[in-house]
C-alpha positions as CSV (number, residue, x, y, z in Angstrom):
1,M,3.2,-7.8,16.7
2,K,5.4,-4.4,17.7
3,T,5.3,-2.3,14.8
4,L,8.2,-2.2,12.2
5,F,9.5,1.2,10.4
6,Y,11.7,1.7,7.3
7,V,12.1,3.7,4.4
8,A,14.2,2.1,1.7
9,F,14.0,4.8,-0.5
10,M,12.6,8.0,-1.4
11,L,11.9,9.7,-5.1
12,L,10.7,13.0,-6.2
13,G,7.8,12.5,-8.2
14,I,6.6,14.8,-10.6
15,S,3.2,15.3,-11.8
16,S,2.1,16.3,-15.4
17,K,1.6,19.9,-14.0
18,G,4.9,20.4,-12.6
19,Q,3.7,19.5,-8.7
20,D,6.2,17.5,-6.4
21,W,5.6,14.3,-3.9
22,I,7.9,12.2,-1.9
23,E,7.1,9.2,-2.4
24,S,8.5,6.8,0.1
25,E,8.9,3.3,0.9
26,I,6.8,2.4,4.4
27,R,6.3,-0.9,6.0
28,I,3.9,-1.7,8.6
29,N,5.2,-5.3,9.3
30,E,6.4,-7.7,7.8
31,L,3.2,-8.7,5.9
32,I,2.5,-4.9,4.8
33,S,4.5,-2.7,2.4
34,G,3.7,0.8,1.0
35,T,4.2,3.4,-1.1
36,L,3.6,6.8,0.9
37,L,2.7,10.3,-1.1
38,T,3.3,13.2,0.7
39,P,2.8,17.1,-1.1
40,P,5.7,19.8,-0.7
41,Q,3.7,21.4,1.6
42,K,3.1,19.0,5.3
43,T,-0.1,17.9,5.9
44,D,-1.3,15.7,8.8
45,T,-4.1,14.5,6.5
46,L,-3.5,11.5,4.8
47,A,-6.2,9.1,2.6
48,I,-5.1,5.4,2.9
49,I,-6.2,3.4,-0.3
50,I,-7.3,-0.3,0.8
51,A,-7.3,-2.4,-2.7
52,G,-9.6,-4.9,-3.7
53,S,-10.5,-8.6,-3.9
54,G,-7.5,-11.0,-4.9
55,P,-4.0,-10.7,-5.5
56,T,-4.1,-7.1,-5.5
57,D,-0.8,-4.9,-5.6
58,R,-0.7,-1.2,-4.2
59,N,-1.6,-0.2,-7.6
60,G,-4.4,-2.0,-8.5
61,N,-2.8,-4.6,-10.1
62,Q,-2.7,-8.3,-10.6
63,Q,0.0,-10.6,-12.8
64,M,-2.6,-10.4,-15.9
65,Q,-4.0,-7.0,-15.5
66,Q,-2.0,-3.9,-15.5
67,N,-4.2,-1.1,-14.9
68,N,-2.7,1.5,-12.3
69,S,-5.6,2.7,-11.1
70,L,-5.1,2.8,-7.8
71,K,-1.5,4.4,-8.7
72,K,-3.2,6.7,-10.4
73,L,-6.0,7.5,-7.8
74,A,-3.2,8.2,-5.2
75,E,-1.4,10.4,-7.3
76,G,-4.7,12.7,-8.6
77,L,-5.5,12.9,-4.9
78,T,-1.7,14.1,-3.4
79,R,-1.4,16.8,-6.8
80,K,-4.5,17.9,-4.2
81,S,-2.4,18.2,-1.3
82,I,-3.8,15.0,0.6
83,A,-0.8,12.7,1.5
84,T,-1.9,8.9,0.4
85,Y,-0.8,5.8,1.2
86,R,-1.4,2.4,-0.5
87,Y,-0.1,-1.0,0.5
88,D,0.3,-4.3,-1.3
89,K,-2.6,-7.0,-0.1
90,R,-0.5,-9.7,2.6
91,I,-1.4,-12.3,0.0
92,L,1.1,-10.9,-2.7
93,K,3.9,-11.2,0.5
94,L,3.0,-14.9,1.4
95,L,2.7,-15.7,-2.6
96,R,6.3,-14.3,-2.9
97,N,7.3,-16.2,-0.1
98,N,5.8,-19.2,-0.6
99,T,4.1,-19.8,2.5
100,L,0.6,-19.0,1.4
101,K,-1.6,-21.6,3.1
102,E,-4.8,-20.5,1.4
103,E,-7.0,-22.9,3.1
104,E,-6.0,-20.1,6.5
105,L,-6.7,-17.1,5.2
106,R,-9.5,-15.3,6.5
107,F,-11.2,-12.1,5.8
108,E,-10.2,-10.7,9.3
109,D,-6.9,-11.1,8.4
110,F,-7.5,-8.0,5.8
111,V,-9.3,-6.3,8.7
112,D,-6.0,-6.4,10.8
113,D,-3.9,-5.3,8.1
114,A,-6.0,-2.5,7.6
115,V,-6.2,-1.3,11.5
116,A,-2.7,-1.9,11.7
117,T,-1.9,0.6,9.2
118,I,-4.3,3.0,10.5
119,N,-2.4,2.4,13.7
120,Y,1.0,2.7,12.2
121,F,-0.4,6.3,10.7
122,K,-1.8,7.9,13.9
123,N,1.8,7.3,15.3
124,H,3.4,9.1,12.6
125,D,1.9,12.6,12.8
126,Y,-1.1,11.9,10.5
127,S,-4.1,13.1,13.0
128,T,-6.9,13.3,10.1
129,I,-7.2,10.1,8.5
130,I,-9.5,9.0,6.0
131,L,-10.1,5.3,4.1
132,I,-10.9,4.5,0.4
133,G,-11.6,1.2,-0.3
134,H,-11.9,-0.5,-3.4
135,S,-14.4,-3.3,-4.4
136,Q,-13.7,-5.9,-1.4
137,G,-11.9,-2.9,0.4
138,A,-14.6,-0.8,1.1
139,L,-15.9,-4.0,3.3
140,I,-12.4,-4.1,4.2
141,A,-12.3,-0.2,5.5
142,S,-16.3,-0.5,7.3
143,L,-15.0,-2.9,9.5
144,A,-11.5,-1.9,10.5
145,A,-13.2,1.7,11.0
146,A,-15.7,0.2,13.2
147,E,-12.5,-1.5,15.6
148,E,-9.8,1.8,15.3
149,P,-11.6,5.1,14.5
150,V,-10.8,7.0,11.4
151,N,-12.0,10.4,10.2
152,K,-13.9,9.8,7.4
153,L,-14.2,6.8,4.8
154,V,-15.0,6.3,1.4
155,S,-16.5,3.3,-0.4
156,L,-15.3,2.8,-4.2
157,A,-17.3,0.7,-6.3
158,G,-18.4,-0.8,-2.8
159,S,-20.9,-4.1,-2.6
160,G,-24.2,-3.5,-0.7
161,Q,-25.1,-7.0,0.0
162,P,-23.0,-10.2,1.3
163,L,-20.7,-11.9,-1.2
164,D,-23.1,-14.4,-1.8
165,L,-25.8,-13.0,-2.9
166,L,-23.7,-10.2,-4.8
167,I,-22.7,-13.3,-6.4
168,L,-25.8,-14.9,-7.7
169,D,-26.8,-11.6,-8.8
170,Q,-23.2,-11.8,-11.2
171,L,-24.6,-15.0,-12.0
172,K,-27.9,-14.5,-13.3
173,K,-26.3,-12.0,-16.3
174,Q,-23.5,-14.2,-17.1
175,A,-24.3,-17.8,-15.8
176,P,-27.7,-18.4,-15.1
177,G,-27.6,-22.0,-15.5
178,L,-25.4,-22.0,-12.2
179,V,-27.7,-19.8,-10.0
180,D,-29.5,-22.3,-8.2
181,N,-26.1,-25.0,-7.5
182,A,-24.6,-22.1,-6.6
183,K,-27.1,-20.7,-4.2
184,Q,-27.3,-24.2,-2.4
185,A,-23.7,-24.4,-3.0
186,F,-22.8,-21.2,-0.5
187,D,-26.2,-22.4,1.7
188,D,-24.2,-25.4,2.3
189,L,-20.8,-24.2,2.9
190,K,-22.7,-21.5,5.9
191,T,-24.5,-24.2,7.4
192,K,-22.4,-27.2,7.0
193,G,-19.2,-25.3,6.8
194,K,-18.3,-26.6,3.5
195,A,-19.6,-27.4,-0.2
196,E,-19.3,-30.3,-1.8
197,N,-22.0,-30.9,-4.3
198,F,-21.5,-28.0,-6.9
199,S,-21.2,-27.5,-10.6
200,I,-17.4,-27.8,-12.8
201,G,-18.3,-24.3,-13.7
202,L,-18.0,-23.1,-10.1
203,A,-15.1,-25.2,-9.2
204,S,-12.1,-22.5,-9.1
205,L,-14.8,-20.5,-7.0
206,L,-15.8,-23.2,-4.4
207,R,-12.5,-25.0,-4.6
208,P,-11.9,-26.6,-0.9
209,S,-8.6,-24.3,0.1
210,V,-10.8,-21.3,-0.5
211,Q,-14.0,-22.4,1.1
212,P,-13.5,-20.9,4.5
213,F,-11.9,-17.7,3.6
214,L,-14.9,-17.3,1.5
215,K,-17.3,-18.0,5.1
216,S,-15.3,-15.8,6.8
217,W,-16.0,-12.5,3.9
218,M,-20.1,-14.1,3.7
219,A,-20.7,-13.5,7.7
220,Y,-20.4,-10.2,7.0
221,D,-22.5,-7.6,4.8
222,P,-21.5,-4.2,4.4
223,A,-25.0,-2.1,4.5
224,D,-24.8,-3.7,8.2
225,A,-21.3,-2.9,8.7
226,L,-21.7,0.9,6.9
227,Q,-24.6,1.9,9.0
228,A,-22.7,1.0,12.6
229,L,-20.3,3.9,11.4
230,E,-21.1,7.7,12.4
231,I,-18.3,9.4,10.3
232,P,-19.0,11.1,7.5
233,I,-19.4,8.6,4.2
234,L,-18.8,9.3,0.3
235,L,-20.1,6.5,-1.8
236,I,-19.0,6.6,-5.2
237,S,-19.9,3.7,-8.4
238,G,-19.0,4.7,-12.0
239,T,-22.2,3.8,-14.3
240,K,-20.3,1.3,-16.5
241,D,-19.2,-0.7,-13.9
242,I,-20.0,-4.3,-14.6
243,Q,-18.6,-6.0,-11.8
244,V,-20.6,-4.4,-8.9
245,P,-23.0,-2.0,-10.8
246,P,-24.0,1.2,-8.9
247,G,-27.4,-0.3,-7.7
248,E,-24.9,-1.7,-5.1
249,S,-24.1,1.7,-4.0
250,Q,-27.6,2.7,-3.5
251,L,-28.1,-0.4,-1.0
252,L,-25.2,1.5,1.2
253,K,-27.3,4.6,0.5
254,E,-30.6,3.4,1.9
255,A,-28.7,2.0,4.7
256,K,-27.0,5.4,5.7
257,P,-29.0,7.8,4.2
258,E,-27.0,10.7,5.5
259,A,-24.0,9.5,3.1
260,K,-23.1,11.1,-0.2
261,L,-23.8,9.0,-2.9
262,V,-21.7,10.2,-6.7
263,L,-22.3,8.1,-9.5
264,I,-19.7,8.8,-11.8
265,D,-21.0,8.5,-15.5
266,S,-19.3,6.0,-18.1
267,M,-16.5,4.9,-15.0
268,N,-16.3,1.4,-15.4
269,H,-14.4,-0.9,-12.0
270,V,-11.2,0.1,-12.2
271,L,-11.8,3.7,-12.2
272,K,-11.4,4.2,-16.1
273,K,-13.7,5.8,-18.3
274,V,-15.9,3.5,-21.1
275,T,-17.3,4.7,-23.8
276,G,-17.6,1.7,-25.8
277,D,-19.4,-2.3,-25.1
278,D,-17.9,-4.4,-23.0
279,L,-15.2,-6.0,-24.8
280,D,-13.8,-2.3,-24.8
281,N,-14.4,-2.4,-21.2
282,A,-12.9,-5.3,-20.4
283,K,-9.6,-3.8,-22.4
284,T,-9.2,-1.0,-19.8
285,Y,-8.2,-3.2,-17.2
286,S,-4.9,-3.9,-19.1
287,N,-4.3,-0.2,-20.1
288,P,-2.2,1.5,-17.3
289,G,-1.7,4.2,-19.3
290,L,-5.4,5.1,-19.4
291,P,-5.6,7.6,-16.5
292,V,-8.6,7.3,-13.6
293,A,-11.9,9.2,-14.2
294,P,-11.2,13.3,-13.4
295,E,-14.4,13.3,-11.5
296,L,-13.5,10.4,-9.0
297,I,-10.3,12.8,-8.0
298,E,-12.4,15.7,-7.5
299,E,-15.3,13.9,-5.9
300,I,-12.6,12.5,-3.3
301,S,-10.6,15.5,-2.5
302,L,-13.6,17.7,-2.1
303,F,-15.1,14.8,0.3
304,I,-11.8,14.6,2.0
305,R,-11.2,19.3,2.5
306,K,-15.2,19.3,3.6
307,N,-15.8,20.0,7.4
């Protein structure tokens, strides 16, 4: 499908340090729209930020979780003179149009969206492109980079193992009584194409309409996808991430030893600093006023600038 482009509006943003940036609404195609931030000085370097799982918007938010994590990440990088583009996941457009057919959604759809975004900006004055994938977006970034080459990749809170194994690890900590049942359901999904005999405690995760998507997602091993890339890679995790623990990035490091691994002390899954317990951690998911960890901006910007 032919790529479409328009600028719906342009705004001048002012950072807390007095630095300006230009904010533009960019449409990649009929399903993907996002925000381009460009620094005052012209640059040919662009960081494309790919969001995590669920109906996540360009700012890192979902309906009941407003934290602005990806918005603050983008703004922080643009203050470092790096152009950024972040986009709403296609699910949001489909939901708004009342055209989402969950049973038809596949993981490859998100990879296609990332590839389309890369291609668009390659044709619009950006010769150096970096992908920053958060959580699920890290795997999407790896697969997209294999299909459409980019210059560098940042895996931010990315899993180091396939989806089913990650979920089983999470269940071992949160609901150990469901582990055996979940394992059988995942095995059935992979071998028979559907899971039927699963606990009511897994009903939301394994509802029939989402099973085809889960099956398509489970087919990919993030470690294998990363290992196939021959570009500079930065792996970042937070020590307070209770969704995708930092050990996942260590698995990626083992698969790709030449990648740089950075663990940010006290950073959680939504890129905020946490000093308290798990309840305090959870509260940050709905606190858009909190900044992202300053070290995160520093590490990514240094990685992007490094020759």
